[in-house]
C-alpha positions as CSV (number, residue, x, y, z in Angstrom):
1,M,-0.2,-0.1,0.4
2,K,2.8,2.4,0.9
3,N,4.7,2.0,-2.3
4,L,1.1,2.3,-4.3
5,L,0.4,5.5,-2.4
6,L,4.1,6.7,-3.2
7,L,3.7,6.1,-7.0
8,L,0.6,7.8,-7.2
9,S,2.1,10.4,-5.4
10,L,4.7,11.1,-8.3
11,L,2.2,10.4,-11.2
12,L,0.6,13.6,-9.8
13,Y,3.9,15.3,-9.5
14,L,4.7,14.6,-12.8
15,G,1.0,16.0,-14.1
16,S,1.4,19.5,-12.2
17,P,3.1,22.6,-13.3
18,A,6.1,22.2,-11.0
19,A,6.8,19.1,-12.9
20,V,6.5,20.9,-16.1
21,A,8.5,23.9,-15.1
22,Q,11.5,21.7,-13.9
23,H,11.7,19.6,-17.0
24,K,11.1,22.1,-20.0
25,K,11.4,25.7,-19.3
26,A,12.5,26.5,-22.8
27,M,10.5,25.2,-26.5
28,T,12.1,26.1,-29.9
29,I,9.6,25.9,-32.9
30,A,10.9,26.4,-36.5
31,F,8.7,27.0,-39.1
32,G,9.1,28.3,-43.4
33,S,7.5,27.9,-46.5
34,C,7.9,28.2,-50.4
35,D,9.4,24.4,-50.5
36,R,9.3,22.7,-54.0
37,Q,9.0,19.4,-54.2
38,D,11.2,18.4,-57.3
39,L,14.0,21.1,-55.9
40,P,17.0,20.0,-53.8
41,Q,16.2,20.3,-50.1
42,T,19.3,20.8,-48.5
43,I,18.3,22.9,-45.7
44,W,16.6,20.0,-43.4
45,G,19.6,19.1,-42.2
46,A,20.3,22.4,-41.1
47,I,17.2,23.3,-38.9
48,S,17.8,19.9,-37.4
49,K,21.1,20.8,-35.5
50,D,18.7,23.4,-33.6
51,K,16.6,20.8,-32.2
52,P,13.6,22.1,-32.8
53,D,10.2,20.9,-30.8
54,L,8.1,22.0,-33.4
55,W,8.3,22.5,-37.3
56,I,5.3,24.8,-38.4
57,W,4.7,24.6,-42.2
58,L,3.1,28.1,-43.2
59,G,2.2,26.9,-46.8
60,D,3.3,26.5,-50.3
61,N,4.6,23.4,-48.7
62,I,4.2,21.9,-52.0
63,Y,3.8,23.0,-55.3
64,G,0.6,21.1,-56.4
65,D,-1.0,23.9,-58.7
66,S,-3.4,21.5,-60.4
67,D,-7.4,20.4,-60.0
68,D,-6.2,16.9,-60.5
69,M,-6.2,15.5,-57.0
70,A,-4.4,12.4,-58.7
71,V,-1.6,14.6,-59.4
72,L,-2.0,16.7,-56.0
73,K,-1.8,13.8,-54.3
74,A,1.7,12.7,-55.7
75,K,3.2,15.9,-55.5
76,Y,2.3,15.1,-51.9
77,D,3.7,12.2,-51.5
78,Q,6.9,13.5,-53.1
79,Q,7.3,15.4,-50.4
80,F,6.6,13.5,-47.9
81,N,8.9,10.6,-48.7
82,Q,11.7,13.0,-49.6
83,A,14.6,11.9,-47.8
84,D,15.8,14.4,-45.9
85,Y,12.3,15.7,-45.1
86,K,11.2,12.3,-44.0
87,A,14.3,12.0,-41.6
88,F,13.3,14.9,-40.3
89,R,9.5,14.1,-39.6
90,T,10.2,11.1,-37.6
91,Q,12.2,13.3,-35.2
92,V,10.3,16.6,-35.2
93,P,6.5,16.9,-34.8
94,V,4.9,18.8,-37.7
95,I,1.8,20.7,-37.5
96,G,0.7,23.5,-40.5
97,T,-1.6,25.1,-42.7
98,W,-1.8,26.0,-46.4
99,D,-1.7,28.6,-48.8
100,D,-2.2,28.8,-52.6
101,H,-0.2,26.4,-54.4
102,D,-0.6,23.8,-52.0
103,Y,-4.6,24.4,-51.9
104,G,-3.8,23.7,-55.7
105,R,-4.1,26.9,-57.5
106,N,-1.7,30.2,-57.4
107,D,-3.4,32.5,-55.8
108,G,-6.6,30.4,-55.3
109,D,-9.6,31.8,-53.5
110,K,-12.9,30.3,-52.3
111,S,-14.1,29.6,-56.3
112,F,-11.1,27.0,-56.2
113,G,-13.8,23.6,-57.0
114,P,-12.3,20.8,-55.4
115,K,-11.3,22.2,-52.3
116,K,-12.7,20.1,-49.8
117,E,-11.1,16.9,-52.0
118,S,-7.8,19.1,-51.5
119,Q,-8.3,19.5,-48.3
120,Q,-8.2,16.2,-47.6
121,L,-5.0,15.8,-49.2
122,A,-3.2,18.6,-47.4
123,L,-4.5,17.0,-43.6
124,D,-2.8,13.3,-44.9
125,F,0.4,14.9,-45.5
126,L,0.3,16.2,-42.2
127,Q,-0.5,12.9,-40.8
128,E,-3.8,14.5,-39.4
129,P,-6.1,11.8,-37.4
130,A,-9.0,10.6,-39.7
131,S,-10.9,11.6,-36.5
132,S,-9.6,15.1,-36.1
133,P,-12.2,18.0,-36.6
134,R,-10.2,19.4,-38.9
135,R,-11.4,16.2,-41.4
136,Q,-14.6,17.8,-41.3
137,Q,-15.3,21.7,-41.0
138,E,-14.6,23.9,-43.9
139,G,-11.0,25.1,-44.1
140,I,-7.6,23.8,-42.2
141,Y,-7.6,26.0,-39.3
142,A,-6.7,24.3,-36.1
143,A,-5.0,25.7,-32.8
144,Y,-2.6,24.0,-30.7
145,N,-1.5,24.7,-26.9
146,Y,2.2,23.7,-25.2
147,N,3.9,24.4,-21.8
148,V,6.6,26.4,-21.6
149,G,7.3,25.8,-17.8
150,R,4.5,27.2,-16.0
151,K,3.7,29.5,-19.0
152,R,1.1,28.4,-21.8
153,V,1.8,29.1,-25.3
154,K,-1.0,28.4,-28.2
155,V,-0.4,28.3,-31.4
156,I,-3.6,29.3,-34.0
157,L,-3.4,28.1,-37.4
158,L,-5.7,30.4,-39.9
159,D,-6.8,28.8,-43.5
160,D,-6.4,32.2,-45.6
161,R,-7.9,30.3,-48.8
162,Y,-10.6,28.2,-48.3
163,H,-13.3,31.6,-48.0
164,Q,-11.2,34.1,-49.7
165,D,-12.9,36.6,-51.5
166,T,-11.9,37.4,-55.4
167,L,-9.2,39.8,-55.7
168,F,-8.9,41.7,-58.9
169,R,-5.3,42.0,-60.4
170,D,-4.7,44.8,-62.7
171,A,-2.7,45.2,-66.3
172,N,0.5,45.8,-64.3
173,K,-0.3,42.3,-62.1
174,V,-0.5,44.3,-59.4
175,Y,-3.3,43.4,-56.9
176,Q,-6.0,46.3,-56.1
177,P,-7.7,46.2,-52.9
178,N,-11.4,44.4,-52.0
179,P,-12.6,47.2,-50.3
180,T,-15.3,45.0,-48.2
181,G,-13.2,41.3,-48.9
182,D,-13.0,38.6,-47.0
183,I,-10.6,36.2,-45.7
184,L,-11.5,33.9,-43.5
185,G,-15.5,33.5,-43.5
186,E,-17.7,33.9,-40.9
187,E,-17.3,30.8,-38.8
188,Q,-13.3,31.1,-39.1
189,W,-13.6,34.3,-37.4
190,K,-16.1,32.8,-34.4
191,W,-13.4,30.4,-33.8
192,L,-10.4,32.6,-34.0
193,E,-12.4,35.3,-31.3
194,E,-13.0,32.1,-29.5
195,Q,-9.8,31.0,-29.5
196,L,-8.3,34.5,-28.1
197,T,-11.3,35.2,-25.5
198,N,-11.2,32.0,-23.9
199,S,-7.5,31.3,-24.2
200,D,-5.3,31.0,-20.9
201,A,-2.1,30.7,-23.1
202,D,0.7,33.8,-21.8
203,A,1.5,33.4,-25.6
204,H,-0.7,33.3,-28.9
205,I,1.4,32.6,-31.9
206,I,-0.6,33.1,-35.1
207,G,-0.2,31.8,-38.2
208,S,-1.3,32.9,-42.0
209,G,-0.2,32.1,-45.8
210,I,0.4,35.9,-46.4
211,Q,1.5,38.6,-44.5
212,F,-0.6,40.3,-41.7
213,L,1.4,43.6,-41.5
214,A,3.1,44.5,-44.8
215,E,0.7,47.0,-46.8
216,E,3.1,48.6,-49.7
217,H,4.4,45.5,-52.0
218,R,2.2,44.9,-55.3
219,Y,1.5,41.2,-53.9
220,E,-0.7,39.2,-52.0
221,K,-1.3,40.4,-48.4
222,W,-3.9,40.8,-45.5
223,A,-3.8,44.6,-46.5
224,N,-5.9,44.1,-49.7
225,F,-8.8,43.1,-47.7
226,P,-8.7,46.4,-45.6
227,V,-11.9,45.3,-43.5
228,A,-10.4,42.0,-42.9
229,R,-6.7,43.1,-41.5
230,Q,-8.5,46.0,-39.3
231,R,-11.2,43.5,-38.4
232,F,-8.2,40.8,-37.4
233,L,-6.0,43.7,-35.8
234,A,-9.3,44.9,-33.6
235,L,-9.9,41.4,-32.4
236,L,-6.2,41.3,-31.0
237,A,-7.1,44.8,-28.9
238,S,-10.7,43.8,-28.1
239,T,-9.9,40.3,-26.7
240,K,-6.6,41.0,-24.8
241,A,-4.6,38.9,-26.1
242,K,-1.9,38.1,-24.4
243,G,1.8,37.8,-26.0
244,V,0.7,37.7,-29.9
245,L,3.3,36.8,-32.1
246,L,2.7,36.8,-35.8
247,M,4.1,34.2,-38.6
248,S,3.6,34.3,-42.4
249,G,5.5,32.9,-45.5
250,D,4.4,33.4,-49.5
251,R,6.6,36.0,-50.4
252,H,9.7,33.9,-51.0
253,I,11.7,36.3,-48.7
254,G,12.3,36.5,-44.9
255,E,11.9,39.7,-43.2
256,M,10.5,40.7,-40.0
257,A,8.2,43.5,-39.1
258,K,6.9,45.1,-35.5
259,M,3.7,47.1,-35.4
260,T,2.0,49.1,-32.7
261,I,-1.7,48.4,-32.5
262,S,-4.3,50.5,-30.6
263,G,-5.4,49.1,-28.1
264,V,-2.8,46.6,-27.6
265,Q,-0.8,47.2,-24.9
266,Y,2.6,46.1,-26.7
267,P,4.0,46.1,-29.7
268,V,3.4,43.0,-32.2
269,Y,6.3,41.1,-34.4
270,E,5.4,39.3,-37.3
271,V,8.1,37.2,-38.9
272,T,7.6,36.1,-42.4
273,S,10.1,33.4,-43.8
274,S,9.9,32.0,-47.4
275,G,12.1,30.2,-49.0
276,L,13.1,27.2,-47.8
277,T,14.2,25.8,-51.5
278,H,13.9,28.7,-53.8
279,P,14.1,32.0,-52.4
280,A,13.3,35.5,-54.4
281,T,17.5,36.0,-54.8
282,N,16.0,39.1,-57.6
283,N,14.6,40.7,-54.7
284,T,17.7,43.2,-53.3
285,G,14.7,45.1,-51.7
286,E,11.3,46.4,-51.5
287,P,9.4,49.2,-48.9
288,N,7.7,47.9,-45.6
289,K,7.4,50.8,-43.3
290,Y,6.8,48.2,-40.3
291,R,10.1,46.4,-41.1
292,V,13.1,45.9,-38.7
293,G,16.1,44.5,-39.7
294,P,17.2,43.0,-43.2
295,L,15.2,42.1,-46.1
296,V,16.4,37.8,-46.9
297,N,16.6,36.7,-50.2
298,E,18.6,33.4,-49.8
299,K,16.9,30.3,-48.4
300,H,16.1,30.1,-45.0
301,Y,13.7,29.0,-42.3
302,A,12.5,30.7,-38.8
303,L,12.7,30.4,-35.1
304,F,10.6,31.1,-32.5
305,R,13.3,30.5,-29.3
306,L,10.9,30.6,-26.0
307,R,12.1,30.4,-22.7
308,Q,10.8,31.4,-19.1
309,K,12.5,33.1,-16.8
310,G,10.9,34.2,-13.6
311,K,7.5,35.1,-13.7
312,K,8.2,36.3,-17.6
313,L,8.5,34.4,-21.0
314,Q,11.2,35.2,-23.0
315,A,11.2,35.1,-26.9
316,T,13.4,35.3,-29.3
317,M,13.1,35.4,-33.2
318,E,15.7,34.5,-35.8
319,L,16.0,34.2,-39.5
320,K,18.4,31.4,-40.1
321,G,20.4,30.4,-43.3
322,E,21.4,26.2,-45.1
323,N,24.8,27.2,-43.5
324,G,23.8,27.8,-39.9
325,E,24.1,31.8,-40.4
326,V,22.4,34.4,-38.6
327,F,20.7,36.8,-40.5
328,H,18.7,38.6,-38.0
329,T,17.5,38.7,-34.3
330,E,14.7,40.1,-33.0
331,K,13.8,39.5,-28.6
332,T,10.8,40.6,-26.9
333,V,9.8,39.9,-23.4
334,I,6.1,38.4,-22.5
335,Q,4.5,39.4,-19.6
């Protein structure tokens, strides 16, 4: 009986916040986007050296670009079984969302015909269980909770394709804003508000395929949907969400941005990481009034390094190259 009581006490302790704090006061999250399944993928070894606790796909996880689901599946299978990635995913938990090329159509929106079928293929690639709610809902948005010491971190991945309204591209291939258009759809908006309002997390890492903050470039971005973007920023304020960090992909460049948002008591950072296999080396500069640090036009990935120190959660953000070089670092303290 005495041994049984000791065993029960030990099990209760291991499940307590104190035990979690002692066992894991730090977490490394790696993420990236824009990965062609038919190009050399030399970057996975570099990412592995950082010993990430989690990998997050942020879209264009393959270049499918097809209405034919057999073609899309074959390309997913090629990436899934790519030798370096296969070795990586057996060591590191993988989650993710999508953007346009893996959705099935370049710059695709809600009009994409086989999006239900495409969703299942994307979830197969992410090894989502058959019983997962993501298999039943319209769109692949999801949320995950992690412990970093006694702090809680919530990762929220949005679906910016399944419900996105149409954009017009002019003769110069510049996207024109849709003044009333939406990105997420009402069900996803409701879900997102619940994830932020009812959250006990100390930090919220929110991911989208396209950039949240940038306003000036000519390509896809939340700013092309000004009502939706403002709704998103206002939601961060109204829900009083703690410690919001943003992450995005799509652009074939890496950069960090920092914005002061009305009603939010701290500056909000966004890390864009895009170009696992083919960065835009010709992009040597473009305006972004929120950018901090350089524009990175080499192959790279990104890291969030989270650590509990005392009563605070520290976040270090990095953009790193395939040879281990650090292109830029930002640090912030989440109260």
